[in-house]
C-alpha positions, 0 to 999 in steps of 0.5 A: 339222356345220359345220367353221367358216369357209372360208379362201381363200388367194391369192398377193399378191406375191413378194418376192425377198431380198436387196434386197426386190424386190417383184413384185405378183401382184394383178389390179386391177379396174377397172384404174386410169385413166391420162392426163387423160380423153377429154372435153377435146381441149385444156386451157388454163390462165391461165398458159399463155395469159397467158404466150403459150405455149399461148393460147386462140386457138391451142387453138381453131384446133387443134380448130375444123376437126375438132371437139373440146372446149377446156377452160379452167381457172379464172382470168383470160384476158387478151385483147389482141384478140377471139377468133375462130372462123371456119368452126368445126365441132362445137366446145365451149368450156367453163370452170369457171363465173364464175371462168373470166373472158375479159377484153377488154383493148381496147374491142371484142368478146370472142368472134366466131363466124362461119360456124360449125356446132355451137358450144357455150359453157359456164360462161364469164364474158365481160367487155369494153368499148365506146368511142364508135362509129358502131354498137353493139358486141357482146361475143359476136358471132354471124354466120351460125351454125347450132346454137348453144348458150350455157349457164351463161354471163355476158356483161357489156358496159361502156360508155365515152365514149357507146359502146353495148354489146350482150351477145350480138349476132346478124347474118345467118342464125342457126339453132337458137340456144338461150340458157339459164341465162345472165346478160347485162348491157349497153346491149342484152342480146340484139339484132341488130347491124351488123358490119364487112364483112371481105370489102372493103378499105375500111371498111364495115358489114354491114346490121343484118339478122338471120334466126333460126329456132328462137330460144330464150331460157330461164331467163336474166337480161337487164339492158339500159339500152336493151333487154333484148332488141331485134329491130326493123326488119330482123329476121325470125323463123321457127318458134317464137321463145320467151322463157320463164321469164326476168327481163328488165329495162330500166333507162333511164327513159322510153326503155328497153324490156324486149322490142322485137319490131317486125320480121317473122315468116314465115307459120305462125310463133309469137313467144311471150313467156311466164312472164317477170318483166318490169321496166321503167323505160320500156315493157315490150313493144313488138311488131308481129309476127304470131303474138304470144303474151304469156302468164303474165308479170308486168309491173312498171313502175318509176319515174315515167317508165315507159310502157306495159306492152304497146305494139302498134305497126307492124312490117315487115308493112304489113298488121299482125299477123293475130293477137295473144293477151295472156292470164293476165298480171299488170300493175301499176305502169306510168305509161301503159297496160296495153295500147295499140294504135297500128296495125291488126291482125286478131284481138286477144285480151285475156283473163284478165289482172290489171291494177292500179295503172296511171297511165292505162288498161287497153286503149286503141286510139289513133292509127291503130289498128283491128282486124277482131275484138277479144275482151276477156274475164274480166279484172280491171281496178282502180285505173286513171287514177292519174296524173290525180290527180297532174297537175292540168294534164291537163284532158282526157277519160279512158277506161279501155277505148277501142275504135275502128274494130273490125268485131266486138268482144266485151267480156264478164265483166270487172271494172272497178273504181276508175277515176280515183276521186281528184279531178282536173281531168278533164272526162270519165271513162268505163270503156268508150268505143266509137267506130265499132264495127260489131258490139258486145257488152258483156255480164256485166261489173261496173263499180264506182266509176267516177269520184270518190265525191264531187262532181266536175266530170267527166261520168262514164259506165260505157259510152259507145257512139258512132255509127256502128255496125250492132249493139249488145248491152249486157246483164247488166252490173252498175254500182255507184257509191259515194258520194253522187250529189248534187252530181255534174255527171253520172253515166250507166250507158250513153250512146248518143251520135250526135254526136262533139265534136271539141273534147273532147280525150282522153288518147289521141285517136282521129284516125280517128273523123271518117272512121270510116264509110269504114274498114269493108270494106263501105263507109260504115256508117249511124248507126242508134242509134235502131233498135238500142238496142232490143237493150238488153233485159237485165232485170238492167241497170237503166240500160239499161231506163231508157234504153229507157223514155226512148227510148219 
């Protein structure tokens, strides 16, 4: 039978009398920790830094050559001159969040990194100011740095006396730079900058050239007066340059740009803008780089002076980008166009986008634009040309989609609704205007309400194809116009025009039209519209069938 609970006895301590001296007999496990741990090589406090006894610069100089972690307690660290890290190796500077504040007391940078490898900045708040200067000044200056991580940091640049600030400025060679979960607020939040040359005795400035490889900007908030991100002119990128899941805001009405990427990329590289919320009082994206992929973003135009959501323009490569892809974006509220192209490129894909409430058009090629191949497929375009109802002085022609100087174009599966439906002084309203496209296919599109529903002075047309061209196929389209047809000046479903009227001004003039035949690589293309309208054979397209009968 059970004998009851088992008792175990152990000696806890030995007490010696008199005096009561105690000798502890216990063996504690795990043993009690001693000291401050090994995660911080040097600890800095606001009291020690501001008092000059143990400054942050002294801590950085102590560990930058052999590597280590500088830990900062919460508080304000007043900086009479910029912190400098030159030739630092495996250095981590870590604070406690936005309460760890590095305050620049004089105009200029807060932190300068130069010729470093393996730098990490965490949980810091950098705030500085910029006075009037000949070139923009960055609060965090980065020159010739490899393996840079900036995480959970806030950088603010205050502009004084017409000075121009940059949150994080890059110069020289920057390899493997990742900026994550940060907030950057300045004249330009992230940009390439000019920096003073320390190797000369007289004042000099290093050219604003930057070469990046593997640059990543993710889950951050960038607010810039001029640019949220600005890599233009002498900016070169290699590998995957990624802007993902950010909030990008440009606040300067009319002149601001959320993303500027008009530099260059090396062969087989990608410049990817995806999953961002882009708000701009000017343009959304201005780009001229090869391998450009703009996908899954939401563009929102702000204010009466906003411009184009996406502007494809000239970059460093005079041949233009070989491939640009614009997919699955939502674009709304800009006073200009959803996509405007002003320079040559190889392949342009505009697919699966939702575009609505635009001041002007959806896809417009103008100025020196041309393309080897263009694909515009499965988009929804609605409520276009809103600006013309507000500005009655714009007595010009308007096209929601304008294609020009394209070797091969495919416009298929799109819905184009409500184009310039409000009364205006427009003389011509067209859903699609095609000029000098060698091989054109317009298939399975739906056109609804092109032009005002009531009597109007404008000539309205769903599709106008102008010669010269080699082949045109228009089939399986549906064209529906609401309102009364009586009293209209003119309404056409499909119009094949052999003449170009130079007196008719369009919102975005196509200057190359008069010499379009000389642009194609194969030489001058003859105008053979009579021969090729026989390809308009869709039984579903009533307008085309009537056109064929008229031709006969």
